[in-house]
N, C-alpha and C positions, 0 to 999 in steps of 0.2 A: 418488575424487572424494568429500571431505568434506563432507556436509551435516549443517548444523546443525538444529537443530528444536526449537520451543517451541510450546507449547499456550495459547492465550487464557487459559485456566481458571488457569495456573499463574503467570501475571504479576498482581500487585496491582495493585488500582485506585489512581489518585493523581486527587484532585478538582482541577477547573481553579482558578484562582485566583478568576476572575469568578465562580463558581459554576455555571455553565452546564450543565457536565457532568462526566464522569470520563474518564481516559485510562489504557488498559494499554499500557506502553512494551514491546513483542515484541523488540526491537533495534535494536541501534546499532554502528557500525562508525568506526574501528577501536574508542574507547571512549566508553562513557555520556558521560564529561563534556568531548570535545573529539571530537564526531561527526562525521565526512563523510556518513554515510545515516543515518535513522532510520526505523523503522516503530512504527507505533502503531496499536491501535484504539480510537476513542473513541465515548461514549455521549454524545449532544446531548440536554441536556433542557428548555433553552429557548432561545429566540432570544438573539441576542449578535453580538458580534464575536470573530473568531479574532486569535490572539497573532499581531502583527508577527515577521517574521523577514527580518532585512536578509540579502542575499546568499544566498539560498536559494529553491530551486527546490521547488514542492510537487506532489504527486499527492493526490486525493481522491475514493474512493468510496463510494456509500452501499450498506452491505452490508443491512440491515433496517430495517423503519420505509418511510411512505411519500415521504420525501425532503427535501430543503431547496433553497431558493434562497440561491446566493451571491450576494453583490452588491459590487461594486466602484465607485470614482467614475465612470467609464465603461461599465461594462456589468452585466447580470446572466445566471446561470446558473442553470436549475432542473436537480438532480441527483436521481434517483430510482435504486432497485436495477437498473433494466434500463440505464439510461444508463453510457455509457463514462465512464470515468475523466476527472475533469478535470485540467488540468495549469496552474498558475498561479504567479507571483512570491509569494515570502514577505511583501514589503513593496510596497506598501500592504496594510495587513490587510484582509481581508474579512469582510462581516458576514453572518450565516448565520440566515436565517429558515426555521424547521419549516413544513412544508406541511399536517401534522397529528401531534402527537405526537412522541415522542422517536423519534430515528434512532441505528443503530450502524453507525460510517464507519470505514473504511479511510485511513490517514494515511501516504504518505511522504513525505520530506524529504531534500533534497541539496545538498551544498554543494560546487561545483566539479568536480561530477559533471553530464554529460548523460546521457538517458535515457528510458527508456518504462516506462508503466504499462499493461497489458490487461486486459480481461476473456477468458477463455479459457472455452472451454465446445463448442468445434464436437468432436467426437470424429475423430481422425485428423488434426486439427492438428499441423502440424510448425512447429517454430522451430529456426533455428542461432544458438546463442548462442556471440560471439565471444571467443578466449582474452582472459584479465585481466578479463573483466566479473564484476560481483558480480550474481547472479543469485536471485531469491527467489520462493517460492509460497506465497500465504497462499489457502488451502482454504475458498472460501465454503460447501462441502458436502463430502461425503465423495469423494475425486478418486482416480483412480489415472492414472498418466504413467508416460512412459519415459525415460528419460535415459542415452543411450549404452549402451542395449540393456539397462538395469537397472529394472525396474520398481518403481514407487513407489506404495505404498497411504497416501495423506494422509487422515488424519482432518480432518472440518468444525474450523474455527476453528483453525487451527494454522499455522504459518507454517515454512517450511524456506528455507535458504539457503546461499550459497556462493561463493567467489571464484573461477573458473576459471582452471586452468592452460594449459590448452589449449582449441580451439573444441570445442563438444559440440554434440550435436540432442536435443532434447525431442520426442517426441509425446505429444498428448493422447487418452487413451483412454476417460475417464469423468469427470463431475463440472464444477465450476466453481470456478474460482478466477480471482485477481488474479496477474499475473506482472509482476514487477519485471526491467528489464536495466539496469544503469548501468555507464558507462566514463567515464574520465579524458578531461574536454574537449579535450584534443589527442589521443588516440588514433585 
């Protein structure tokens, strides 16, 4: 299995158009200009709206900082570093209000794919990942996990991802990470 790897510190920051923060794009598939999924880590420095993305499913998790309140026309969600990741449609755009100071946040966006984003920290937790799935592991701190018998030591604030050719199993040994699994909607 060929896992690609990138560290947050190796990705150049890009300022938001609205001046509310910066984004580090970690990975896109299949290409940066025509992506089906995209992973980024952003720093939110001030209250303001997220960009709208029609026909895109989004997942959001707070990595550091006190957290944010995300607001849509019909609901609000408070998201902290201890919260489960939040999933929402990319349109209409939500508004973000900082609870207290800047936050560092994980963002996953997908087009035409269904999926999950979970926070993994329970030692010995196991997962079965289906053939054809795109799987990614973002290490919130130093992590150790096993995939199909191969032990992976992953540094904090790095991302590993692959597209599985066959079903695979993962076992968590140490650390906290955000794990995404994306599949074709008809799979």
